[in-house]
C-alpha positions in Angstrom: -73.0 -8.7 -36.1 -73.2 -5.5 -34.1 -70.2 -2.9 -33.9 -68.8 -3.1 -30.1 -69.7 0.6 -29.9 -73.5 -0.6 -30.6 -73.2 -3.1 -28.1 -71.6 -1.8 -25.2 -74.4 1.5 -25.3 -76.8 -1.5 -25.4 -75.0 -3.3 -22.2 -75.1 0.3 -20.1 -78.9 1.1 -21.4 -79.9 -2.6 -20.6 -78.2 -2.2 -16.7 -80.3 1.0 -16.5 -83.3 -0.4 -17.8 -82.9 -2.8 -15.3 -82.7 -0.9 -12.4 -85.0 1.6 -13.3 -87.8 0.2 -14.9 -90.4 -1.4 -12.5 -87.6 -1.3 -9.7 -84.4 -3.5 -8.8 -84.8 -7.0 -8.9 -82.7 -8.9 -6.5 -80.8 -10.8 -10.1 -77.4 -10.5 -10.0 -76.3 -8.6 -13.4 -74.2 -10.9 -16.2 -70.5 -10.1 -15.7 -71.0 -8.9 -18.9 -73.1 -6.2 -17.8 -71.0 -5.7 -14.0 -67.7 -4.6 -16.3 -69.8 -2.6 -18.6 -71.1 -0.4 -15.3 -68.0 0.2 -13.5 -66.5 3.9 -13.2 -63.1 4.3 -12.8 -61.4 7.1 -9.8 -58.1 8.6 -10.8 -55.2 7.1 -7.8 -54.0 9.9 -5.6 -51.1 11.2 -6.1 -48.1 8.9 -4.8 -45.1 10.4 -3.1 -41.8 10.4 -4.5 -39.0 9.7 -2.3 -35.3 10.2 -3.5 -32.5 8.3 -1.5 -29.7 11.1 -0.6 -26.4 11.9 1.1 -25.8 14.7 2.3 -22.3 16.7 1.3 -23.0 19.1 4.0 -24.4 20.1 7.4 -28.1 21.5 6.6 -30.1 23.1 9.1 -33.0 21.3 10.0 -32.4 18.0 7.8 -29.0 16.1 8.4 -25.4 16.3 9.0 -22.9 15.8 6.2 -22.8 11.8 5.1 -25.8 10.9 6.6 -27.9 8.5 4.3 -31.5 10.1 4.0 -35.2 9.8 2.5 -36.4 13.1 0.9 -39.1 14.0 -1.6 -37.8 14.6 -5.0 -39.1 17.8 -5.4 -37.5 19.2 -3.0 -33.9 17.1 -4.1 -34.5 18.1 -7.7 -35.2 22.2 -6.4 -33.1 22.7 -3.8 -29.9 20.5 -2.4 -29.3 19.4 -6.1 -28.9 23.0 -7.5 -27.2 24.1 -4.2 -24.5 21.0 -4.3 -25.6 20.3 -0.7 -26.6 16.4 -1.2 -26.2 13.6 -4.1 -28.6 10.7 -5.1 -27.1 7.6 -3.5 -25.7 5.0 -6.0 -24.1 1.4 -5.5 -20.9 2.8 -6.5 -21.3 5.3 -4.6 -22.5 3.5 -1.2 -18.9 1.4 -1.6 -17.2 4.4 -2.1 -19.1 5.2 1.3 -17.9 1.8 3.3 -14.6 1.7 1.9 -13.9 6.0 3.8 -15.5 4.2 7.0 -13.4 1.5 7.2 -10.6 3.5 6.7 -11.3 6.4 9.1 -12.4 3.2 11.6 -8.5 2.4 10.7 -7.1 5.7 11.7 -8.4 6.1 14.6 -8.0 2.3 15.9 -4.1 3.6 14.9 -4.4 6.8 16.7 -5.6 5.1 19.8 -3.1 2.7 19.8 -0.2 5.0 19.6 -1.8 7.1 22.5 -1.5 3.7 24.8 2.3 3.6 23.9 2.7 7.0 24.7 1.3 6.8 27.9 2.7 3.6 28.7 6.2 5.9 28.0 5.3 8.6 30.2 4.4 5.9 33.4 7.4 4.1 32.8 9.8 7.3 33.2 9.5 7.2 37.1 8.9 10.5 38.3 9.9 13.8 36.5 12.0 16.2 38.8 10.9 20.0 39.3 13.1 22.2 41.0 12.0 25.2 42.7 12.8 28.0 45.0 11.8 26.7 49.0 10.6 29.4 51.4 9.3 28.8 54.9 8.6 24.9 55.4 7.8 22.7 52.8 6.5 25.8 51.0 8.1 26.7 47.5 7.9 30.2 45.3 5.6 30.2 42.7 3.8 27.0 41.5 4.6 24.2 39.3 2.4 24.7 35.6 1.7 22.1 32.5 3.9 24.4 30.7 6.9 23.2 33.3 5.8 19.4 33.0 6.2 20.2 29.3 9.6 21.7 29.4 10.5 18.9 31.8 8.6 16.3 29.2 10.5 17.9 26.0 13.8 17.8 27.5 13.9 14.3 29.2 12.1 12.2 26.3 12.0 14.2 23.4 8.4 14.7 22.9 6.9 17.4 22.3 3.4 17.7 24.0 0.6 19.8 24.2 0.1 21.9 27.4 -3.6 22.0 26.7 -3.9 17.9 27.2 -1.8 18.5 30.7 -3.4 18.6 34.1 -1.0 19.1 37.1 -2.6 19.6 40.2 -2.5 22.9 42.5 1.4 22.7 44.0 3.0 24.9 46.7 4.8 22.3 48.9 7.5 19.9 48.4 6.2 16.4 47.9 5.3 14.3 45.1 2.3 14.5 43.1 0.3 13.0 39.7 -0.4 15.2 36.4 -2.6 13.6 34.2 -2.0 13.8 30.0 -4.8 13.1 27.7 -3.8 11.5 24.9 -6.8 10.9 23.6 -10.2 10.8 24.5 -10.0 7.1 26.4 -6.5 7.2 27.4 -5.5 8.8 29.8 -1.4 9.0 31.1 -0.4 9.4 34.8 2.8 10.6 35.7 4.3 11.7 38.9 5.7 14.9 39.7 8.6 14.9 42.3 9.1 18.4 43.4 11.9 19.1 45.7 14.2 22.5 46.8 17.2 23.9 45.8 
């Protein structure tokens, strides 16, 4: 019985002789001859990626808390050593989901609180502002956002930031409507009654 190496060399040589000696024939080579003559080429390297979450904003990549797929080398050589990202794990995904739900619940609570405050401001009626009168309906000076903030504090014992108060230009006696932007989606409209003393 011949050795496997001798049999392999015989198969190679016979398939080569089959094609070279006297030209190639139309006969299909036998199965074992076909396998012996195959060459295996190295496959192209696959690009390895990692699913990560950013711990802080990274220029040209993404914002804090964003889930991304990045190349393994980029994560290993830059993001991980600088502490800008973390590999996503099932536990981390669960924690993120809990945190998102907490943030969403907080947003809903803040909006509801703003709606209740808007209702209080709108049901009060008109806030009265006294100013020194001039000719006809004219008043000296103007009514400002700070004036309205002071009146709200005196009448309702509520602190309001004057940056959220928008008062129209008031230079005459009469009734006006001011807006308080309590929340991006909630605006309270309050009436201001200006009269001369």
